[in-house]
N, CA, C and O atoms as a DFTB+ gen file, in Angstrom:
620 C
 N C O
     1  1     -28.620      87.857     -34.419
     2  2     -29.075      89.151     -34.864
     3  2     -30.496      89.017     -35.377
     4  3     -30.772      88.116     -36.170
     5  1     -31.393      89.869     -34.959
     6  2     -32.781      89.812     -35.403
     7  2     -32.933      90.527     -36.724
     8  3     -32.054      91.264     -37.171
     9  1     -34.103      90.282     -37.347
    10  2     -34.325      90.921     -38.651
    11  2     -34.414      92.433     -38.522
    12  3     -34.067      93.145     -39.464
    13  1     -34.861      92.937     -37.401
    14  2     -34.924      94.401     -37.201
    15  2     -33.529      94.971     -37.120
    16  3     -33.270      96.048     -37.656
    17  1     -32.608      94.257     -36.449
    18  2     -31.233      94.722     -36.354
    19  2     -30.564      94.696     -37.715
    20  3     -29.773      95.579     -38.045
    21  1     -30.888      93.671     -38.509
    22  2     -30.298      93.560     -39.842
    23  2     -30.768      94.727     -40.683
    24  3     -29.976      95.342     -41.398
    25  1     -32.056      95.036     -40.601
    26  2     -32.569      96.160     -41.396
    27  2     -31.962      97.469     -40.917
    28  3     -31.647      98.351     -41.716
    29  1     -31.807      97.581     -39.645
    30  2     -31.268      98.829     -39.092
    31  2     -29.807      98.990     -39.387
    32  3     -29.322     100.113     -39.521
    33  1     -29.093      97.897     -39.491
    34  2     -27.664      97.973     -39.726
    35  2     -27.351      98.426     -41.124
    36  3     -26.312      99.047     -41.352
    37  1     -28.202      98.141     -42.051
    38  2     -27.922      98.494     -43.434
    39  2     -28.372      99.908     -43.790
    40  3     -28.002     100.407     -44.853
    41  1     -29.156     100.571     -42.941
    42  2     -29.673     101.898     -43.278
    43  2     -28.675     102.942     -42.775
    44  3     -28.292     102.960     -41.605
    45  1     -28.291     103.765     -43.658
    46  2     -27.362     104.832     -43.333
    47  2     -28.017     106.144     -43.739
    48  3     -28.586     106.244     -44.826
    49  1     -27.941     107.116     -42.901
    50  2     -28.622     108.380     -43.187
    51  2     -28.059     109.081     -44.396
    52  3     -28.765     109.866     -45.029
    53  1     -26.876     108.839     -44.723
    54  2     -26.235     109.554     -45.816
    55  2     -26.425     108.855     -47.144
    56  3     -26.041     109.396     -48.181
    57  1     -26.996     107.689     -47.141
    58  2     -27.072     106.871     -48.359
    59  2     -25.685     106.690     -48.960
    60  3     -25.448     106.940     -50.141
    61  1     -24.820     106.265     -48.131
    62  2     -23.447     106.080     -48.564
    63  2     -23.342     104.787     -49.359
    64  3     -24.245     103.952     -49.300
    65  1     -22.257     104.610     -50.099
    66  2     -22.076     103.399     -50.875
    67  2     -22.082     102.162     -49.990
    68  3     -22.449     101.087     -50.465
    69  1     -21.693     102.267     -48.735
    70  2     -21.721     101.141     -47.819
    71  2     -23.156     100.753     -47.507
    72  3     -23.423      99.594     -47.191
    73  1     -24.075     101.686     -47.586
    74  2     -25.474     101.416     -47.338
    75  2     -26.071     100.563     -48.450
    76  3     -26.901      99.690     -48.195
    77  1     -25.651     100.817     -49.672
    78  2     -26.126     100.002     -50.803
    79  2     -25.638      98.562     -50.701
    80  3     -26.368      97.629     -51.035
    81  1     -24.419      98.386     -50.244
    82  2     -23.862      97.055     -50.084
    83  2     -24.633      96.313     -49.003
    84  3     -24.980      95.141     -49.154
    85  1     -24.899      97.040     -47.882
    86  2     -25.653      96.428     -46.795
    87  2     -27.060      96.036     -47.267
    88  3     -27.578      94.983     -46.895
    89  1     -27.660      96.890     -48.080
    90  2     -29.003      96.592     -48.604
    91  2     -28.973      95.337     -49.492
    92  3     -29.884      94.513     -49.426
    93  1     -27.936      95.193     -50.315
    94  2     -27.802      93.993     -51.147
    95  2     -27.611      92.749     -50.284
    96  3     -28.178      91.696     -50.576
    97  1     -26.810      92.867     -49.217
    98  2     -26.605      91.742     -48.310
    99  2     -27.922      91.340     -47.658
   100  3     -28.245      90.158     -47.544
   101  1     -28.680      92.361     -47.229
   102  2     -29.965      92.086     -46.591
   103  2     -30.909      91.379     -47.566
   104  3     -31.564      90.408     -47.185
   105  1     -30.991      91.843     -48.806
   106  2     -31.860      91.205     -49.804
   107  2     -31.389      89.779     -50.095
   108  3     -32.201      88.867     -50.247
   109  1     -30.056      89.598     -50.170
   110  2     -29.522      88.265     -50.408
   111  2     -29.844      87.335     -49.246
   112  3     -30.191      86.174     -49.462
   113  1     -29.733      87.835     -48.011
   114  2     -30.071      87.012     -46.851
   115  2     -31.545      86.637     -46.863
   116  3     -31.902      85.495     -46.575
   117  1     -32.391      87.589     -47.193
   118  2     -33.831      87.294     -47.266
   119  2     -34.091      86.266     -48.360
   120  3     -34.871      85.337     -48.151
   121  1     -33.458      86.411     -49.519
   122  2     -33.614      85.486     -50.627
   123  2     -33.116      84.090     -50.225
   124  3     -33.753      83.081     -50.529
   125  1     -31.947      84.052     -49.527
   126  2     -31.407      82.763     -49.078
   127  2     -32.333      82.083     -48.079
   128  3     -32.522      80.868     -48.128
   129  1     -32.908      82.867     -47.176
   130  2     -33.838      82.303     -46.206
   131  2     -35.071      81.730     -46.910
   132  3     -35.540      80.640     -46.581
   133  1     -35.575      82.473     -47.867
   134  2     -36.749      81.996     -48.623
   135  2     -36.402      80.737     -49.411
   136  3     -37.199      79.802     -49.474
   137  1     -35.221      80.713     -50.007
   138  2     -34.773      79.535     -50.753
   139  2     -34.620      78.336     -49.802
   140  3     -35.024      77.222     -50.137
   141  1     -34.048      78.563     -48.636
   142  2     -33.884      77.490     -47.647
   143  2     -35.252      76.986     -47.171
   144  3     -35.436      75.782     -46.989
   145  1     -36.213      77.898     -46.970
   146  2     -37.568      77.512     -46.570
   147  2     -38.206      76.635     -47.646
   148  3     -38.800      75.602     -47.338
   149  1     -38.082      77.056     -48.932
   150  2     -38.629      76.248     -50.028
   151  2     -37.943      74.890     -50.103
   152  3     -38.599      73.879     -50.355
   153  1     -36.620      74.857     -49.885
   154  2     -35.870      73.606     -49.899
   155  2     -36.350      72.686     -48.776
   156  3     -36.516      71.485     -48.989
   157  1     -36.576      73.249     -47.567
   158  2     -37.087      72.435     -46.459
   159  2     -38.483      71.910     -46.777
   160  3     -38.809      70.773     -46.436
   161  1     -39.307      72.726     -47.426
   162  2     -40.653      72.295     -47.804
   163  2     -40.590      71.150     -48.818
   164  3     -41.313      70.162     -48.694
   165  1     -39.708      71.294     -49.833
   166  2     -39.539      70.228     -50.821
   167  2     -39.037      68.944     -50.152
   168  3     -39.498      67.842     -50.451
   169  1     -38.084      69.122     -49.241
   170  2     -37.544      67.967     -48.535
   171  2     -38.638      67.282     -47.711
   172  3     -38.734      66.054     -47.700
   173  1     -39.461      68.079     -47.020
   174  2     -40.550      67.511     -46.231
   175  2     -41.573      66.817     -47.139
   176  3     -42.068      65.739     -46.809
   177  1     -41.887      67.434     -48.276
   178  2     -42.819      66.831     -49.229
   179  2     -42.264      65.509     -49.756
   180  3     -42.994      64.524     -49.870
   181  1     -40.976      65.491     -50.074
   182  2     -40.330      64.273     -50.547
   183  2     -40.374      63.197     -49.465
   184  3     -40.653      62.033     -49.755
   185  1     -40.100      63.585     -48.217
   186  2     -40.159      62.640     -47.107
   187  2     -41.578      62.094     -46.932
   188  3     -41.760      60.896     -46.712
   189  1     -42.581      62.967     -47.031
   190  2     -43.976      62.517     -46.939
   191  2     -44.313      61.536     -48.068
   192  3     -44.986      60.530     -47.843
   193  1     -43.838      61.839     -49.286
   194  2     -44.064      60.935     -50.420
   195  2     -43.403      59.572     -50.186
   196  3     -43.986      58.528     -50.478
   197  1     -42.181      59.601     -49.656
   198  2     -41.479      58.344     -49.373
   199  2     -42.206      57.530     -48.299
   200  3     -42.296      56.307     -48.401
   201  1     -42.719      58.202     -47.280
   202  2     -43.467      57.503     -46.228
   203  2     -44.730      56.881     -46.806
   204  3     -45.079      55.746     -46.481
   205  1     -45.420      57.643     -47.676
   206  2     -46.630      57.123     -48.315
   207  2     -46.284      55.925     -49.209
   208  3     -46.987      54.914     -49.194
   209  1     -45.223      56.038     -49.969
   210  2     -44.794      54.949     -50.857
   211  2     -44.413      53.709     -50.043
   212  3     -44.730      52.583     -50.428
   213  1     -43.727      53.928     -48.912
   214  2     -43.357      52.809     -48.039
   215  2     -44.609      52.091     -47.541
   216  3     -44.657      50.862     -47.502
   217  1     -45.607      52.863     -47.165
   218  2     -46.865      52.270     -46.683
   219  2     -47.528      51.445     -47.785
   220  3     -48.002      50.339     -47.525
   221  1     -47.565      51.969     -49.010
   222  2     -48.147      51.238     -50.140
   223  2     -47.374      49.946     -50.412
   224  3     -47.966      48.891     -50.642
   225  1     -46.051      50.046     -50.382
   226  2     -45.227      48.855     -50.632
   227  2     -45.410      47.814     -49.528
   228  3     -45.404      46.614     -49.801
   229  1     -45.571      48.264     -48.290
   230  2     -45.803      47.326     -47.194
   231  2     -47.133      46.597     -47.389
   232  3     -47.222      45.393     -47.145
   233  1     -48.161      47.318     -47.825
   234  2     -49.457      46.684     -48.106
   235  2     -49.312      45.663     -49.234
   236  3     -49.861      44.565     -49.148
   237  1     -48.579      46.016     -50.288
   238  2     -48.353      45.084     -51.394
   239  2     -47.588      43.854     -50.924
   240  3     -47.900      42.733     -51.326
   241  1     -46.586      44.062     -50.074
   242  2     -45.795      42.944     -49.556
   243  2     -46.674      41.986     -48.760
   244  3     -46.558      40.769     -48.903
   245  1     -47.544      42.528     -47.933
   246  2     -48.444      41.698     -47.132
   247  2     -49.379      40.905     -48.044
   248  3     -49.600      39.716     -47.816
   249  1     -49.931      41.551     -49.075
   250  2     -50.832      40.874     -50.013
   251  2     -50.094      39.784     -50.781
   252  3     -50.630      38.691     -50.964
   253  1     -48.889      40.060     -51.228
   254  2     -48.101      39.061     -51.958
   255  2     -47.765      37.882     -51.044
   256  3     -47.831      36.729     -51.470
   257  1     -47.405      38.168     -49.787
   258  2     -47.119      37.090     -48.840
   259  2     -48.365      36.232     -48.615
   260  3     -48.262      35.008     -48.537
   261  1     -49.531      36.855     -48.509
   262  2     -50.767      36.110     -48.329
   263  2     -51.018      35.201     -49.530
   264  3     -51.391      34.039     -49.371
   265  1     -50.807      35.745     -50.746
   266  2     -51.016      34.952     -51.958
   267  2     -50.020      33.798     -52.032
   268  3     -50.377      32.691     -52.435
   269  1     -48.790      34.052     -51.650
   270  2     -47.782      32.987     -51.645
   271  2     -48.206      31.885     -50.681
   272  3     -48.084      30.702     -50.998
   273  1     -48.702      32.268     -49.508
   274  2     -49.161      31.270     -48.532
   275  2     -50.308      30.433     -49.109
   276  3     -50.348      29.217     -48.919
   277  1     -51.238      31.087     -49.813
   278  2     -52.362      30.358     -50.419
   279  2     -51.841      29.383     -51.470
   280  3     -52.248      28.221     -51.495
   281  1     -50.944      29.848     -52.337
   282  2     -50.403      28.971     -53.384
   283  2     -49.553      27.852     -52.778
   284  3     -49.548      26.730     -53.284
   285  1     -48.841      28.157     -51.704
   286  2     -48.045      27.128     -51.033
   287  2     -48.957      26.027     -50.499
   288  3     -48.650      24.842     -50.628
   289  1     -50.070      26.419     -49.903
   290  2     -51.028      25.452     -49.378
   291  2     -51.613      24.612     -50.516
   292  3     -51.728      23.392     -50.400
   293  1     -51.980      25.275     -51.618
   294  2     -52.511      24.546     -52.772
   295  2     -51.467      23.591     -53.343
   296  3     -51.790      22.461     -53.710
   297  1     -50.238      24.038     -53.416
   298  2     -49.163      23.203     -53.953
   299  2     -48.967      21.972     -53.074
   300  3     -48.839      20.858     -53.582
   301  1     -48.944      22.171     -51.751
   302  2     -48.765      21.042     -50.838
   303  2     -49.923      20.044     -50.968
   304  3     -49.712      18.832     -50.936
   305  1     -51.156      20.570     -51.115
   306  2     -52.309      19.681     -51.292
   307  2     -52.186      18.906     -52.604
   308  3     -52.512      17.721     -52.661
   309  1     -51.716      19.575     -53.651
   310  2     -51.544      18.929     -54.950
   311  2     -50.468      17.847     -54.882
   312  3     -50.640      16.761     -55.436
   313  1     -49.372      18.142     -54.212
   314  2     -48.303      17.148     -54.058
   315  2     -48.824      15.939     -53.283
   316  3     -48.548      14.795     -53.643
   317  1     -49.575      16.201     -52.222
   318  2     -50.144      15.106     -51.425
   319  2     -51.089      14.255     -52.272
   320  3     -51.032      13.026     -52.235
   321  1     -51.954      14.918     -53.031
   322  2     -52.888      14.188     -53.899
   323  2     -52.132      13.395     -54.965
   324  3     -52.488      12.258     -55.276
   325  1     -51.091      14.004     -55.518
   326  2     -50.285      13.326     -56.538
   327  2     -49.624      12.079     -55.954
   328  3     -49.589      11.033     -56.603
   329  1     -49.102      12.185     -54.735
   330  2     -48.480      11.019     -54.094
   331  2     -49.508       9.916     -53.872
   332  3     -49.218       8.738     -54.082
   333  1     -50.712      10.300     -53.448
   334  2     -51.770       9.304     -53.234
   335  2     -52.138       8.632     -54.553
   336  3     -52.330       7.418     -54.603
   337  1     -52.235       9.421     -55.617
   338  2     -52.570       8.863     -56.930
   339  2     -51.451       7.952     -57.445
   340  3     -51.723       6.918     -58.057
   341  1     -50.208       8.332     -57.199
   342  2     -49.084       7.480     -57.609
   343  2     -49.132       6.140     -56.874
   344  3     -48.891       5.091     -57.471
   345  1     -49.445       6.180     -55.578
   346  2     -49.553       4.939     -54.806
   347  2     -50.706       4.086     -55.332
   348  3     -50.572       2.870     -55.465
   349  1     -51.837       4.725     -55.631
   350  2     -52.982       4.005     -56.184
   351  2     -52.641       3.403     -57.539
   352  3     -53.017       2.269     -57.836
   353  1     -51.924       4.171     -58.363
   354  2     -51.510       3.673     -59.679
   355  2     -50.628       2.435     -59.529
   356  3     -50.823       1.442     -60.230
   357  1     -49.663       2.495     -58.617
   358  2     -48.777       1.349     -58.399
   359  2     -49.580       0.132     -57.929
   360  3     -49.334      -0.992     -58.366
   361  1     -50.539       0.373     -57.036
   362  2     -51.381      -0.719     -56.546
   363  2     -52.221      -1.314     -57.676
   364  3     -52.371      -2.532     -57.768
   365  1     -52.766      -0.456     -58.530
   366  2     -53.595      -0.940     -59.639
   367  2     -52.757      -1.691     -60.665
   368  3     -53.212      -2.685     -61.231
   369  1     -51.543      -1.226     -60.906
   370  2     -50.651      -1.934     -61.836
   371  2     -50.337      -3.322     -61.284
   372  3     -50.336      -4.310     -62.018
   373  1     -50.072      -3.378     -59.989
   374  2     -49.783      -4.665     -59.355
   375  2     -50.992      -5.601     -59.465
   376  3     -50.844      -6.787     -59.762
   377  1     -52.185      -5.055     -59.222
   378  2     -53.411      -5.852     -59.326
   379  2     -53.646      -6.309     -60.764
   380  3     -54.064      -7.443     -60.993
   381  1     -53.377      -5.427     -61.741
   382  2     -53.536      -5.783     -63.149
   383  2     -52.583      -6.916     -63.526
   384  3     -52.979      -7.868     -64.198
   385  1     -51.341      -6.812     -63.097
   386  2     -50.375      -7.871     -63.397
   387  2     -50.819      -9.191     -62.782
   388  3     -50.686     -10.251     -63.394
   389  1     -51.347      -9.115     -61.562
   390  2     -51.840     -10.325     -60.907
   391  2     -53.017     -10.915     -61.692
   392  3     -53.106     -12.129     -61.873
   393  1     -53.915     -10.042     -62.154
   394  2     -55.069     -10.508     -62.945
   395  2     -54.606     -11.127     -64.255
   396  3     -55.135     -12.156     -64.674
   397  1     -53.630     -10.515     -64.902
   398  2     -53.106     -11.069     -66.148
   399  2     -52.529     -12.456     -65.900
   400  3     -52.714     -13.368     -66.705
   401  1     -51.840     -12.603     -64.799
   402  2     -51.249     -13.892     -64.466
   403  2     -52.332     -14.942     -64.254
   404  3     -52.210     -16.073     -64.724
   405  1     -53.397     -14.562     -63.541
   406  2     -54.490     -15.504     -63.315
   407  2     -55.186     -15.878     -64.613
   408  3     -55.561     -17.036     -64.800
   409  1     -55.369     -14.906     -65.524
   410  2     -55.998     -15.190     -66.819
   411  2     -55.117     -16.145     -67.611
   412  3     -55.621     -17.089     -68.220
   413  1     -53.811     -15.915     -67.611
   414  2     -52.901     -16.816     -68.328
   415  2     -52.958     -18.211     -67.723
   416  3     -52.958     -19.201     -68.455
   417  1     -53.007     -18.304     -66.396
   418  2     -53.114     -19.616     -65.738
   419  2     -54.428     -20.289     -66.128
   420  3     -54.453     -21.488     -66.409
   421  1     -55.512     -19.526     -66.147
   422  2     -56.815     -20.070     -66.508
   423  2     -56.818     -20.562     -67.949
   424  3     -57.335     -21.643     -68.233
   425  1     -56.254     -19.791     -68.848
   426  2     -56.194     -20.196     -70.261
   427  2     -55.357     -21.461     -70.411
   428  3     -55.689     -22.342     -71.204
   429  1     -54.284     -21.547     -69.654
   430  2     -53.448     -22.744     -69.728
   431  2     -54.216     -23.955     -69.213
   432  3     -54.094     -25.050     -69.762
   433  1     -55.009     -23.762     -68.157
   434  2     -55.802     -24.858     -67.608
   435  2     -56.889     -25.282     -68.586
   436  3     -57.223     -26.465     -68.655
   437  1     -57.446     -24.345     -69.341
   438  2     -58.489     -24.675     -70.320
   439  2     -57.944     -25.555     -71.434
   440  3     -58.691     -26.333     -72.028
   441  1     -56.669     -25.443     -71.720
   442  2     -56.094     -26.197     -72.835
   443  2     -55.879     -27.667     -72.480
   444  3     -55.628     -28.490     -73.360
   445  1     -55.976     -27.987     -71.218
   446  2     -55.815     -29.390     -70.824
   447  2     -57.178     -30.062     -70.781
   448  3     -58.178     -29.448     -70.409
   449  1     -57.201     -31.309     -71.161
   450  2     -58.433     -32.099     -71.038
   451  2     -58.060     -33.455     -70.435
   452  3     -56.940     -33.938     -70.598
   453  1     -58.966     -34.018     -69.777
   454  2     -58.709     -35.304     -69.137
   455  2     -59.160     -36.416     -70.081
   456  3     -60.290     -36.398     -70.569
   457  1     -58.297     -37.365     -70.334
   458  2     -58.692     -38.488     -71.204
   459  2     -59.369     -39.564     -70.363
   460  3     -59.572     -39.395     -69.161
   461  1     -59.705     -40.643     -70.997
   462  2     -60.475     -41.689     -70.304
   463  2     -59.711     -42.326     -69.155
   464  3     -60.328     -42.797     -68.200
   465  1     -58.411     -42.352     -69.219
   466  2     -57.652     -42.999     -68.150
   467  2     -57.341     -42.018     -67.016
   468  3     -56.654     -42.394     -66.067
   469  1     -57.826     -40.768     -67.084
   470  2     -57.608     -39.787     -66.023
   471  2     -56.370     -38.943     -66.220
   472  3     -56.053     -38.107     -65.373
   473  1     -55.663     -39.141     -67.319
   474  2     -54.481     -38.326     -67.592
   475  2     -54.887     -37.016     -68.252
   476  3     -55.810     -36.962     -69.065
   477  1     -54.187     -35.992     -67.885
   478  2     -54.483     -34.679     -68.485
   479  2     -53.664     -34.536     -69.750
   480  3     -52.466     -34.815     -69.769
   481  1     -54.331     -34.094     -70.812
   482  2     -53.659     -33.942     -72.098
   483  2     -53.903     -32.536     -72.616
   484  3     -54.925     -31.922     -72.311
   485  1     -52.967     -32.033     -73.396
   486  2     -53.079     -30.699     -73.980
   487  2     -54.031     -30.731     -75.159
   488  3     -53.899     -31.573     -76.047
   489  1     -55.003     -29.805     -75.171
   490  2     -55.956     -29.714     -76.293
   491  2     -55.277     -29.013     -77.457
   492  3     -54.398     -28.178     -77.246
   493  1     -55.664     -29.334     -78.663
   494  2     -55.122     -28.595     -79.818
   495  2     -55.716     -27.187     -79.855
   496  3     -56.826     -26.957     -79.373
   497  1     -54.973     -26.261     -80.427
   498  2     -55.457     -24.883     -80.532
   499  2     -56.524     -24.749     -81.604
   500  3     -57.346     -23.835     -81.524
   501  1     -56.546     -25.613     -82.596
   502  2     -57.520     -25.513     -83.679
   503  2     -58.603     -26.549     -83.487
   504  3     -58.368     -27.616     -82.921
   505  1     -59.790     -26.227     -83.962
   506  2     -60.878     -27.210     -83.875
   507  2     -60.724     -28.237     -84.994
   508  3     -59.768     -28.189     -85.768
   509  1     -61.634     -29.122     -85.067
   510  2     -61.557     -30.250     -85.998
   511  2     -61.483     -29.777     -87.439
   512  3     -60.794     -30.397     -88.248
   513  1     -62.168     -28.707     -87.779
   514  2     -62.206     -28.260     -89.176
   515  2     -60.933     -27.561     -89.586
   516  3     -60.728     -27.302     -90.772
   517  1     -60.055     -27.241     -88.614
   518  2     -58.813     -26.558     -88.951
   519  2     -59.000     -25.055     -89.069
   520  3     -58.115     -24.352     -89.557
   521  1     -60.122     -24.571     -88.635
   522  2     -60.391     -23.129     -88.730
   523  2     -59.497     -22.371     -87.747
   524  3     -59.276     -22.815     -86.620
   525  1     -59.002     -21.248     -88.183
   526  2     -58.164     -20.435     -87.308
   527  2     -59.012     -19.504     -86.434
   528  3     -58.472     -18.790     -85.588
   529  1     -60.331     -19.507     -86.634
   530  2     -61.201     -18.664     -85.811
   531  2     -61.093     -19.043     -84.344
   532  3     -61.177     -18.177     -83.472
   533  1     -60.911     -20.314     -84.064
   534  2     -60.847     -20.748     -82.672
   535  2     -59.578     -20.248     -81.999
   536  3     -59.547     -20.100     -80.777
   537  1     -58.526     -19.984     -82.776
   538  2     -57.306     -19.432     -82.199
   539  2     -57.565     -18.013     -81.739
   540  3     -57.089     -17.588     -80.686
   541  1     -58.318     -17.291     -82.532
   542  2     -58.625     -15.916     -82.180
   543  2     -59.690     -15.830     -81.106
   544  3     -59.768     -14.827     -80.397
   545  1     -60.514     -16.864     -80.969
   546  2     -61.586     -16.889     -79.980
   547  2     -61.478     -18.182     -79.184
   548  3     -62.193     -19.145     -79.464
   549  1     -60.593     -18.212     -78.198
   550  2     -60.315     -19.462     -77.496
   551  2     -61.503     -20.000     -76.717
   552  3     -61.515     -21.190     -76.401
   553  1     -62.489     -19.200     -76.393
   554  2     -63.658     -19.694     -75.658
   555  2     -64.547     -20.591     -76.524
   556  3     -65.455     -21.247     -76.013
   557  1     -64.280     -20.618     -77.848
   558  2     -65.082     -21.459     -78.729
   559  2     -64.320     -22.710     -79.183
   560  3     -64.719     -23.352     -80.155
   561  1     -63.234     -23.061     -78.495
   562  2     -62.467     -24.254     -78.880
   563  2     -63.354     -25.487     -78.719
   564  3     -64.016     -25.652     -77.695
   565  1     -63.364     -26.327     -79.706
   566  2     -64.143     -27.547     -79.670
   567  2     -65.553     -27.360     -80.201
   568  3     -66.281     -28.339     -80.366
   569  1     -65.945     -26.152     -80.466
   570  2     -67.278     -25.903     -81.032
   571  2     -67.120     -25.589     -82.505
   572  3     -66.197     -24.875     -82.897
   573  1     -67.981     -26.098     -83.290
   574  2     -67.931     -25.813     -84.711
   575  2     -68.670     -24.507     -84.975
   576  3     -69.763     -24.289     -84.451
   577  1     -68.087     -23.661     -85.767
   578  2     -68.757     -22.419     -86.102
   579  2     -69.711     -22.610     -87.292
   580  3     -70.468     -21.702     -87.635
   581  1     -69.670     -23.809     -87.924
   582  2     -70.535     -24.130     -89.057
   583  2     -71.798     -24.847     -88.558
   584  3     -71.683     -25.743     -87.722
   585  1     -72.988     -24.490     -89.032
   586  2     -74.175     -25.223     -88.647
   587  2     -74.171     -26.604     -89.301
   588  3     -73.671     -26.782     -90.411
   589  1     -74.721     -27.545     -88.610
   590  2     -74.787     -28.919     -89.134
   591  2     -76.024     -29.034     -89.990
   592  3     -77.132     -28.728     -89.551
   593  1     -75.823     -29.485     -91.229
   594  2     -76.959     -29.616     -92.162
   595  2     -77.610     -30.987     -91.962
   596  3     -76.912     -31.967     -91.701
   597  1     -78.903     -31.065     -92.079
   598  2     -79.651     -32.312     -91.886
   599  2     -79.349     -33.304     -92.989
   600  3     -79.451     -34.510     -92.765
   601  1     -78.985     -32.843     -94.162
   602  2     -78.740     -33.748     -95.300
   603  2     -77.453     -34.521     -95.116
   604  3     -77.239     -35.514     -95.811
   605  1     -76.600     -34.112     -94.220
   606  2     -75.321     -34.799     -94.009
   607  2     -75.535     -36.193     -93.414
   608  3     -74.710     -37.077     -93.645
   609  1     -76.586     -36.415     -92.675
   610  2     -76.778     -37.661     -91.946
   611  2     -77.674     -38.653     -92.698
   612  3     -78.107     -39.636     -92.097
   613  1     -77.955     -38.448     -93.922
   614  2     -78.781     -39.404     -94.687
   615  2     -77.872     -40.535     -95.159
   616  3     -76.749     -40.300     -95.604
   617  1     -78.394     -41.814     -95.052
   618  2     -77.616     -42.985     -95.446
   619  2     -78.071     -43.504     -96.746
   620  3     -77.528     -44.492     -97.240
């Protein structure tokens, strides 16, 4: 039924009570159509907003994924560098232990002296004066830390 037919159906020449009812129905139909149009507009606006929001969220997702990839790359580089440093540390510790061993061997060799018959003998840790300074400074073993006075040798 077209809107012209609806308008024509409600008009009665006598203005009978049925005409008033038809007029109310026509106004209600027009009001319902307008309400439905506004509802469709709101629905379309809501759909447009959701599409816009989806687009914004997709852009954010792409940016976050890019940042995650950058941090993942940095993390992998850091782990690789850390592994290299750990290997270097282990190598340096091994070298230090080897050096300590050689120093201990050298110090042990310094404590031996060869006597006149060619036998190796252990040197005392203290010098002749009994000073404990030579214990603290092993490179000065056998050297006197006291200057020799000229008056000592007078007969």
